[in-house]
C-alpha positions as CSV (number, residue, x, y, z in Angstrom):
1,M,38.5,-1.8,-7.5
2,P,40.7,1.4,-7.9
3,Q,40.0,4.5,-6.6
4,V,36.9,6.5,-8.2
5,S,38.6,9.6,-9.2
6,G,35.2,11.6,-10.6
7,P,31.7,11.4,-10.9
8,L,30.2,8.0,-11.7
9,G,27.2,9.5,-13.8
10,P,29.1,9.4,-17.0
11,R,30.8,6.0,-16.5
12,R,27.5,4.6,-15.9
13,R,26.1,5.8,-19.0
14,I,28.9,4.5,-21.0
15,A,28.5,1.0,-19.3
16,T,24.9,0.8,-20.1
17,I,25.6,1.6,-23.7
18,L,28.2,-0.4,-24.3
19,S,26.9,-3.6,-22.4
20,E,23.8,-3.1,-24.6
21,W,25.6,-3.1,-27.5
22,R,27.8,-6.2,-26.9
23,R,24.1,-8.0,-25.9
24,E,22.6,-7.0,-29.1
25,S,25.9,-8.1,-31.2
26,G,25.7,-11.8,-29.4
27,K,29.2,-11.5,-28.6
28,S,31.1,-12.6,-25.8
29,L,34.1,-10.4,-24.3
30,A,36.5,-13.0,-25.9
31,E,35.3,-12.4,-29.4
32,V,35.3,-8.5,-28.8
33,W,39.1,-8.6,-27.7
34,E,40.1,-10.9,-30.6
35,V,39.1,-8.0,-32.9
36,T,39.6,-4.9,-30.9
37,L,42.7,-6.2,-28.8
38,I,41.0,-4.3,-25.9
39,S,41.4,-6.8,-23.0
40,T,38.6,-8.5,-21.9
41,S,39.3,-7.2,-18.2
42,K,39.3,-3.7,-19.7
43,L,35.9,-4.5,-21.6
44,S,34.4,-5.6,-18.1
45,R,35.4,-2.8,-16.3
46,L,33.9,-0.3,-19.2
47,E,30.7,-2.5,-18.9
48,N,30.7,-2.6,-15.0
49,A,31.5,1.6,-14.7
50,E,34.7,0.6,-13.2
51,G,38.1,2.6,-14.0
52,K,38.5,5.7,-16.4
53,P,37.4,5.2,-19.9
54,Q,39.5,6.0,-22.6
55,L,38.6,7.6,-25.8
56,R,40.3,5.0,-27.7
57,D,38.8,2.3,-26.6
58,V,35.6,3.9,-26.7
59,R,36.0,5.1,-30.4
60,D,37.3,1.5,-31.3
61,L,34.4,-0.2,-29.9
62,V,32.1,2.3,-32.0
63,R,33.6,1.2,-34.8
64,Y,33.4,-2.7,-34.2
65,Y,29.6,-2.3,-33.1
66,G,28.8,-0.5,-36.5
67,K,27.7,2.6,-34.5
68,E,29.8,5.3,-36.0
69,G,27.8,8.7,-36.8
70,T,25.0,7.5,-34.4
71,P,23.7,10.1,-31.6
72,E,25.0,7.3,-29.3
73,A,28.8,7.5,-30.6
74,S,28.3,11.1,-30.0
75,R,27.3,10.6,-26.3
76,L,29.8,8.5,-25.6
77,E,32.5,10.8,-26.7
78,R,31.0,13.4,-24.6
79,W,30.9,11.2,-21.3
80,V,34.3,10.0,-21.9
81,K,35.4,14.0,-21.7
82,A,33.0,14.2,-18.6
83,A,34.4,11.3,-17.0
84,E,38.0,12.7,-16.9
85,V,37.2,15.5,-14.8
86,P,38.7,14.8,-11.3
87,G,36.0,14.8,-8.3
88,W,36.6,17.3,-5.7
89,W,37.7,14.6,-3.3
90,T,40.7,13.8,-5.2
91,N,42.3,16.5,-3.3
92,F,42.0,14.6,-0.3
93,D,44.2,11.7,1.3
94,D,43.5,8.4,-0.8
95,E,44.5,6.7,2.6
96,V,41.6,8.2,4.7
97,L,39.1,7.6,1.7
98,Q,40.2,4.3,1.1
99,D,40.0,3.4,5.2
100,Y,36.5,4.7,5.7
101,G,34.7,1.7,3.9
102,R,35.4,3.1,0.1
103,L,34.2,6.8,0.8
104,D,35.2,7.6,-2.5
105,I,32.6,5.5,-4.3
106,H,29.7,6.9,-2.1
107,L,31.2,10.7,-2.6
108,A,31.0,9.7,-6.5
109,Y,27.4,8.5,-6.3
110,E,26.4,11.8,-4.2
111,A,28.3,14.1,-6.7
112,D,25.9,13.8,-9.6
113,A,22.3,12.6,-7.9
114,A,19.6,15.0,-8.3
115,V,17.9,13.5,-4.9
116,E,19.4,11.8,-2.0
117,R,17.0,9.8,0.4
118,V,18.6,8.8,3.4
119,Y,17.6,7.2,6.6
120,A,19.9,8.1,9.5
121,L,20.5,5.9,12.6
122,P,21.9,6.0,15.3
123,F,23.5,9.7,14.4
124,V,21.8,12.3,12.7
125,P,21.9,12.7,8.4
126,A,25.5,13.5,7.9
127,L,24.7,16.5,5.6
128,L,22.9,17.9,8.5
129,Q,26.0,17.5,11.0
130,T,27.7,20.3,12.6
131,D,31.3,20.2,12.8
132,A,31.5,19.5,16.6
133,Y,28.9,16.7,16.4
134,A,30.6,15.0,13.3
135,E,34.2,15.4,15.1
136,A,32.5,13.4,18.3
137,V,31.3,11.0,16.0
138,Y,34.7,10.2,14.2
139,R,36.7,10.5,17.5
140,D,34.5,8.7,19.9
141,M,32.5,6.2,18.1
142,K,34.3,5.6,14.9
143,R,37.8,5.8,16.3
144,R,39.2,7.4,13.6
145,P,42.9,8.3,14.0
146,E,43.7,11.8,15.3
147,D,45.5,12.7,12.2
148,Q,42.7,12.1,10.0
149,I,39.7,13.6,11.9
150,G,40.7,17.3,10.3
151,E,40.3,15.9,6.9
152,L,37.0,13.9,7.5
153,I,35.6,17.2,8.8
154,D,36.6,19.1,5.9
155,I,35.1,16.4,3.5
156,R,31.9,16.6,5.4
157,R,31.6,20.2,5.0
158,K,32.4,19.9,1.2
159,R,29.8,17.4,0.9
160,Q,27.4,19.7,2.3
161,E,28.2,22.5,0.1
162,A,26.1,20.5,-2.5
163,L,23.1,21.3,-0.6
164,K,23.7,25.0,-1.2
165,E,25.4,25.1,-4.9
166,R,27.1,22.5,-7.2
167,A,28.8,23.5,-10.7
168,G,26.5,22.7,-13.7
169,L,24.1,21.2,-11.4
170,D,21.1,22.1,-9.4
171,P,21.4,21.9,-5.5
172,L,21.2,18.4,-4.2
173,K,17.5,17.7,-2.7
174,L,17.7,15.8,0.7
175,I,14.9,13.9,1.7
176,A,16.2,12.6,5.3
177,V,14.3,10.2,8.0
178,T,15.8,10.1,11.4
179,H,15.0,8.3,14.1
180,E,13.7,9.7,17.3
181,C,16.7,7.8,19.5
182,T,19.1,10.2,17.4
183,L,17.5,13.2,18.8
184,R,18.4,12.2,22.4
185,Q,21.5,10.3,21.8
186,T,24.3,12.1,23.7
187,V,27.3,12.6,21.1
188,G,30.3,14.6,22.3
189,S,28.4,16.3,25.2
190,P,24.9,17.6,25.9
191,K,25.9,20.9,24.5
192,I,26.9,19.5,21.2
193,L,23.9,17.6,21.0
194,R,21.9,20.7,21.9
195,D,23.5,22.6,19.1
196,Q,23.1,20.0,16.9
197,L,19.2,20.2,17.6
198,G,19.2,23.8,16.8
199,E,21.2,23.3,13.7
200,L,18.5,20.7,12.6
201,L,15.6,23.5,13.2
202,V,17.4,26.0,11.0
203,R,18.8,23.5,8.1
204,S,14.9,21.5,7.9
205,Q,13.4,24.9,6.9
206,E,15.5,24.9,3.3
207,E,13.7,24.4,0.3
208,N,15.7,21.3,-0.8
209,V,15.8,19.9,2.9
210,S,13.0,17.7,4.0
211,L,13.6,16.2,7.3
212,Y,11.4,13.4,9.1
213,V,11.5,12.0,12.7
214,F,10.3,8.4,13.0
215,P,9.3,8.4,16.5
216,F,9.2,5.8,19.1
217,S,5.6,5.7,19.1
218,A,5.3,4.4,15.1
219,K,5.1,0.8,14.3
220,P,8.5,-0.9,13.2
221,V,9.0,-0.9,9.5
222,F,11.2,-2.6,6.9
223,T,14.7,-0.8,6.8
224,M,14.4,1.3,10.2
225,T,17.3,-0.8,11.5
226,C,20.3,0.1,9.1
227,R,21.5,3.4,7.5
228,Y,21.3,3.7,3.8
229,A,21.1,6.5,1.0
230,Y,19.1,6.3,-2.1
231,F,20.5,7.9,-5.0
232,E,18.1,9.2,-7.4
233,Y,19.2,10.4,-10.7
234,Q,17.4,12.5,-13.1
235,D,19.0,11.5,-16.5
236,P,16.7,12.8,-19.4
237,E,18.4,9.6,-21.6
238,D,17.1,7.6,-18.7
239,L,20.4,5.5,-18.5
240,E,21.5,6.0,-15.3
241,Q,19.9,3.9,-12.9
242,D,18.7,4.8,-9.1
243,L,20.9,3.0,-6.7
244,V,21.0,2.3,-2.9
245,H,24.3,2.7,-0.6
246,I,24.2,0.9,2.8
247,E,26.5,1.8,5.4
248,T,27.9,-0.5,7.9
249,P,30.8,-0.4,10.5
250,E,32.9,-2.2,7.6
251,G,31.9,0.3,4.9
252,F,29.3,0.7,1.9
253,W,27.5,-2.0,0.2
254,T,26.0,-1.2,-3.1
255,I,22.5,-2.4,-4.5
256,D,22.0,-1.4,-8.2
257,D,19.6,-4.6,-8.9
258,P,16.4,-2.4,-10.4
259,V,13.9,-4.6,-8.5
260,R,15.8,-4.4,-5.1
261,V,16.4,-0.8,-5.6
262,G,12.4,-0.5,-6.0
263,E,12.1,-2.2,-2.9
264,Y,14.4,0.2,-0.9
265,R,12.6,3.4,-2.8
266,K,8.8,1.9,-1.5
267,A,10.8,1.1,2.1
268,H,11.9,4.7,2.4
269,D,8.4,6.1,1.1
270,S,7.1,3.9,4.0
271,L,9.2,5.4,6.4
272,V,8.2,8.8,5.8
273,D,4.4,8.0,5.9
274,S,5.3,6.4,9.2
275,S,6.8,9.5,10.6
276,L,6.0,12.6,12.1
277,N,5.3,15.1,9.3
278,E,7.9,18.0,8.8
279,D,6.0,20.7,10.9
280,D,5.5,17.9,13.7
281,S,9.2,16.6,13.2
282,R,10.3,20.0,14.0
283,T,8.4,20.7,17.1
284,L,9.6,17.2,18.5
285,I,13.1,18.4,17.8
286,Q,12.4,21.8,19.3
287,S,10.9,20.3,22.5
288,I,13.6,18.1,22.9
289,R,16.1,21.1,22.8
290,D,14.4,23.1,24.9
291,S,14.0,20.6,27.9
292,M,17.8,20.7,27.9
293,P,19.6,23.4,30.1
294,P,20.9,26.3,28.0
295,S,23.8,26.2,30.0
296,L,25.3,22.7,30.2
297,T,29.0,23.4,31.1
298,R,29.3,25.4,34.4
299,L,32.4,26.3,36.1
300,S,32.6,25.6,39.9
301,P,33.0,28.7,42.0
302,I,36.5,29.3,43.4
């Protein structure tokens, strides 16, 4: 799949409409190609939200399906133009985005989601990480090349800006569950972890951030062993379906089947229900942080 160069929302809406029109017509991709001369591979990409849609192709398909002058046709043209707007991540090195398990796809889904529900293990949620903590994760655990770490940190900062403001959209709402072990796992150094816990205490007070800790004392529940993000969209036309991105050491794995996505929504709700509430989560974070010496690096006397 070529690099995703913009938010996937408009492309997914286009894909939904075009695939629905073709199903209604009873035509195969080959039959559509015979009349429109749009290759079957391009038609397939359009119906799967892959690649950048071209206005000429979409207009040809509007005519082919007899939808000229309809509200759907107008929306398609608007979405094609929206899909042409480059995503902020296109300013970064393609190799960094591609090598990191198709990070571009994750960023594209995140760019126009209304709500992101995450479960973080074994690190604290990415959108709440300090620079020093993220740098330690990239360098020590993920073994990223030294010349890529600076750019990866810049990408992380840019992602975090979505919690403050976004052009044309409300700030992203984050509902995060993290396992208690992430609060105790030393990343980088004890000082880096202590500072990170302090950051969680501050950020979890923000209006659009809800942070829950899944404690050691809770009974195991489904999905507690893998990291994932559930992207929730608030599409007034109900065309953009929610989806799940599971993060593995090899990259991201997308789940978009509505039934399975629904299972993950229930699973995340179960994680929240089994976790400490927001106030008790902060109390636990505070107690762990306070148990760590404030001065963790001392120079030996000369």
